[in-house]
C-alpha positions in Angstrom: -15.3 24.0 158.1 -17.3 25.5 161.0 -15.4 26.1 164.2 -16.8 24.7 167.4 -17.8 27.5 169.8 -17.4 27.0 173.6 -20.8 27.1 175.2 -21.6 28.4 178.6 -22.0 25.9 181.4 -25.0 26.9 183.3 -24.4 24.5 186.0 -22.5 26.2 188.8 -21.5 23.0 190.8 -20.0 21.5 187.8 -18.1 24.7 187.1 -16.8 24.8 190.6 -15.5 21.2 190.4 -13.8 21.8 187.2 -12.0 24.9 188.6 -10.9 22.9 191.6 -9.6 20.1 189.6 -7.6 22.6 187.5 -6.5 24.5 190.7 -3.1 24.0 192.4 -2.7 21.0 194.8 -2.7 23.3 197.8 -6.4 24.0 197.1 -7.2 20.4 197.6 -6.7 21.0 201.4 -10.0 23.1 201.2 -12.0 19.8 201.0 -11.3 18.2 204.1 -11.5 21.3 206.0 -14.8 22.1 204.6 -15.9 18.5 205.6 -14.7 18.8 209.1 -16.4 22.2 209.6 -19.5 21.0 208.2 -19.5 18.0 210.2 -18.9 20.0 213.5 -21.7 22.3 212.7 -24.2 19.5 212.0 -23.1 17.9 215.1 -23.4 20.9 217.5 -26.7 21.9 215.9 -28.6 18.6 215.7 -26.9 15.3 216.8 -25.3 16.6 220.0 -28.8 17.3 221.4 -30.1 13.7 220.0 -27.0 12.0 221.5 -27.4 13.6 225.0 -30.9 12.7 225.1 -30.6 9.2 224.1 -27.7 8.3 226.6 -28.8 10.6 229.3 -29.7 7.6 231.7 -29.1 3.8 231.8 -31.9 1.7 230.0 -32.5 -1.4 232.0 -33.9 -3.1 229.0 -30.4 -2.9 227.5 -28.6 -4.5 230.5 -28.1 -8.3 230.5 -26.6 -10.4 233.1 -25.4 -14.0 233.6 -28.3 -16.5 233.7 -29.1 -16.9 237.3 -29.9 -20.2 239.1 -33.2 -21.6 240.0 -33.6 -19.9 243.4 -33.2 -16.4 241.8 -36.7 -15.8 241.0 -37.1 -12.0 240.4 -35.8 -9.6 237.7 -32.4 -9.1 239.1 -31.7 -6.0 236.8 -34.9 -4.3 237.7 -34.3 -4.6 241.4 -30.7 -3.6 241.4 -32.0 -0.5 239.1 -34.6 0.4 241.6 -32.8 -0.1 244.6 -29.5 1.6 243.7 -30.8 4.5 241.7 -29.1 3.5 238.5 -31.6 5.8 236.6 -29.2 8.6 237.4 -26.4 6.9 235.7 -25.4 7.8 232.1 -23.7 5.1 230.0 -21.5 8.0 228.9 -20.1 8.4 232.4 -16.4 7.5 232.5 -17.0 5.6 235.8 -20.2 3.8 234.5 -18.7 0.4 234.4 -17.3 0.6 237.9 -20.6 2.1 239.3 -22.4 -0.8 237.6 -20.1 -3.4 239.1 -20.7 -1.7 242.6 -24.4 -1.7 242.4 -24.6 -5.3 241.3 -22.2 -6.6 243.9 -24.4 -5.1 246.7 -27.3 -7.5 245.8 -27.5 -10.3 248.3 -27.8 -12.9 245.6 -24.4 -11.7 243.8 -21.1 -13.1 245.2 -19.0 -11.6 242.7 -19.0 -9.4 239.6 -16.5 -10.7 237.1 -16.9 -8.0 234.3 -18.9 -5.2 233.0 -18.8 -4.5 229.2 -20.2 -1.9 227.1 -21.6 -2.9 223.9 -22.8 -1.3 220.6 -26.0 0.7 220.9 -25.8 1.4 224.5 -26.1 -2.2 225.7 -24.2 -3.6 228.7 -23.3 -7.1 229.5 -22.6 -8.0 233.1 -21.0 -11.3 234.1 -21.8 -12.5 237.7 -21.2 -15.2 240.0 -24.2 -16.0 242.1 -24.6 -17.2 245.8 -26.1 -20.6 245.9 -28.0 -21.8 249.0 -26.9 -25.0 250.4 -28.7 -25.0 253.7 -31.3 -23.3 255.7 -31.0 -22.4 259.4 -34.2 -23.7 261.3 -35.1 -21.6 264.2 -35.4 -24.1 267.3 -35.6 -23.6 271.1 -37.7 -23.7 274.3 -41.2 -22.7 273.7 -40.9 -19.5 276.0 -37.9 -18.5 273.9 -39.6 -18.9 270.7 -42.6 -16.9 272.1 -40.2 -14.0 272.7 -39.0 -14.2 269.1 -42.6 -14.2 267.8 -43.4 -11.1 269.9 -40.1 -9.5 268.9 -40.8 -9.9 265.2 -44.5 -9.0 265.4 -43.4 -5.7 266.9 -41.2 -5.0 263.9 -44.1 -5.6 261.7 -43.5 -9.3 260.4 -46.1 -11.8 260.0 -45.3 -15.0 261.7 -47.2 -17.8 260.0 -47.2 -21.1 261.9 -45.0 -19.7 264.9 -41.3 -19.0 265.0 -40.4 -22.5 264.9 -41.5 -22.6 261.3 -38.8 -19.9 260.3 -36.1 -20.8 257.9 -33.2 -18.7 256.8 -31.4 -19.8 253.7 -27.5 -19.7 253.9 -24.7 -20.1 251.2 -21.7 -22.0 251.9 -19.9 -19.1 253.5 -22.8 -18.6 256.0 -24.0 -15.5 254.3 -27.8 -14.9 254.7 -29.8 -14.9 251.4 -33.3 -13.5 250.3 -36.2 -15.4 251.9 -39.1 -13.7 250.0 -38.9 -16.1 247.0 -38.0 -19.3 248.9 -40.8 -21.8 249.3 -41.3 -24.5 251.9 -40.6 -27.0 249.1 -37.1 -25.5 248.9 -36.4 -25.8 252.5 -37.1 -29.5 252.4 -34.5 -29.9 249.6 -31.8 -28.1 251.6 -29.8 -29.2 254.6 -31.3 -28.0 257.9 -28.9 -26.3 260.4 -30.1 -26.2 263.9 -28.6 -24.5 266.9 -30.9 -24.0 269.8 -32.0 -20.5 270.8 -29.9 -18.7 268.1 -31.3 -15.9 266.1 -29.4 -14.3 263.2 -27.8 -11.0 263.7 -26.8 -10.3 260.0 -29.0 -9.1 257.2 -29.6 -10.5 253.7 -26.2 -10.6 252.0 -24.1 -10.5 255.1 -22.8 -13.3 257.4 -25.2 -15.0 259.8 -23.4 -13.7 262.9 -22.9 -17.0 264.8 -19.6 -18.9 264.0 -21.3 -22.2 264.9 -23.9 -21.6 262.2 -21.4 -20.4 259.7 -19.3 -23.5 260.3 -22.2 -25.7 259.7 -23.0 -23.8 256.4 -19.3 -24.5 255.4 -19.9 -28.3 256.0 -23.3 -28.2 254.1 -21.6 -26.8 251.1 -19.1 -29.8 251.2 -22.0 -32.3 251.8 -23.9 -30.8 248.9 -21.4 -32.6 246.5 -22.6 -36.0 247.8 -26.3 -35.5 248.1 -27.0 -38.0 245.6 -25.0 -40.7 247.4 -26.4 -39.7 251.0 -29.1 -37.6 252.2 -27.9 -35.6 255.2 -31.0 -33.9 256.7 -29.6 -31.8 259.6 -26.5 -30.5 260.9 -26.3 -29.8 264.7 -23.6 -28.3 266.9 -22.2 -30.5 269.9 -20.7 -28.9 273.0 -20.5 -25.5 274.9 -19.1 -22.7 272.3 -17.4 -21.1 275.4 -15.2 -24.2 275.7 -14.8 -25.4 272.2 -13.3 -22.7 270.1 -13.7 -24.9 267.0 -17.4 -26.0 266.8 -18.0 -29.8 266.8 -20.7 -30.8 264.3 -23.1 -33.7 264.1 -25.1 -35.0 261.2 -28.5 -36.6 261.2 -29.2 -38.5 257.8 -32.4 -38.9 256.2 -33.1 -42.3 257.8 -32.3 -40.8 261.3 -28.7 -42.2 261.5 -26.8 -39.8 263.9 -23.0 -39.3 263.3 -20.3 -37.3 264.7 -18.5 -35.3 262.0 -16.3 -33.1 264.3 -14.6 -29.9 263.1 -15.5 -28.0 260.0 -13.6 -28.8 256.8 -10.1 -27.3 257.1 -10.3 -26.8 261.0 -9.4 -30.3 261.9 -7.8 -30.8 265.4 -4.6 -32.7 265.9 -5.3 -36.5 265.3 -8.6 -35.8 263.7 -9.3 -37.2 260.3 -9.7 -35.0 257.3 -12.8 -34.1 255.4 -12.0 -36.2 252.4 -11.7 -39.4 254.5 -14.9 -38.6 256.3 -16.6 -38.1 252.9 -15.3 -41.5 251.7 -16.9 -43.2 254.6 -20.3 -41.5 254.1 -20.2 -42.4 250.4 -19.1 -46.0 250.9 -21.6 -46.5 253.8 -18.7 -47.3 256.2 -20.5 -46.1 259.4 -23.0 -47.1 261.9 -25.5 -45.1 264.1 -23.7 -42.8 266.5 -20.4 -43.5 264.8 -17.6 -40.9 265.3 -16.2 -40.0 261.9 -13.2 -38.2 263.5 -11.4 -41.6 264.0 -10.9 -44.4 261.5 -13.5 -47.1 261.3 -11.2 -49.8 263.1 -11.0 -47.4 266.1 -14.6 -46.4 266.5 -16.7 -47.1 269.6 -20.4 -46.4 269.7 -21.1 -43.1 271.4 -23.2 -43.4 274.5 
């Protein structure tokens, strides 16, 4: 019977595998070491350059934010990206989320940044709380004062279309000024008007108006916005001398020209004055007459002379 002769294996990889399989167990440590060394070499030679180039700066197309309300009519991400130089920010920066939160919180439409999350593939998701306009401040005053305002704004390079008495400044419920470039005349007609004679804002977009009477009226406008379907409040004005009345006394004019004394801003009621909830109840139920004083109960009211 012929004996089987061992043939030489000309495949070096297979020979190496057979030897390693037959080798002592300690040799098995070579495999993970070789894998680590090979991976590191590949990373330092090829992938590190690719990774650094891909994530060297933030891509605005990969940033998503909470859906804004109807008055935010610009691309918020692109505007913040342009105004705050986010092009210099890398997603790999350890402070990237904090820097993004700071950048978006600086925009006048943004009230609060709730969270910034990094997602796979370099994407960023930002949850925002937006400021909502509840009123517009309507510039009013004597004709000579209005002409002075027109001249002042013209010298600053602003175009005054129709005169200073056609200027409106949108406000949120805290009296913070909001961007005007996207607001339309139709928007101003839908919002409550605040009128305080010969007052001009001292703040900028994203900051308080700068007059406590106007800011108090904005606080009331926020409250009245909740019942705008039941009663249409057209204008909020301020009664009395601010040097005497530390707490502004507010008056309302409804859509049918009914005039009412509201009194103190919500939460600032004076001793003996009814609270905001009671006043709102009267407005919703129609329990008032022209020139009525909502600060007192209906049975105690007397027409204001």
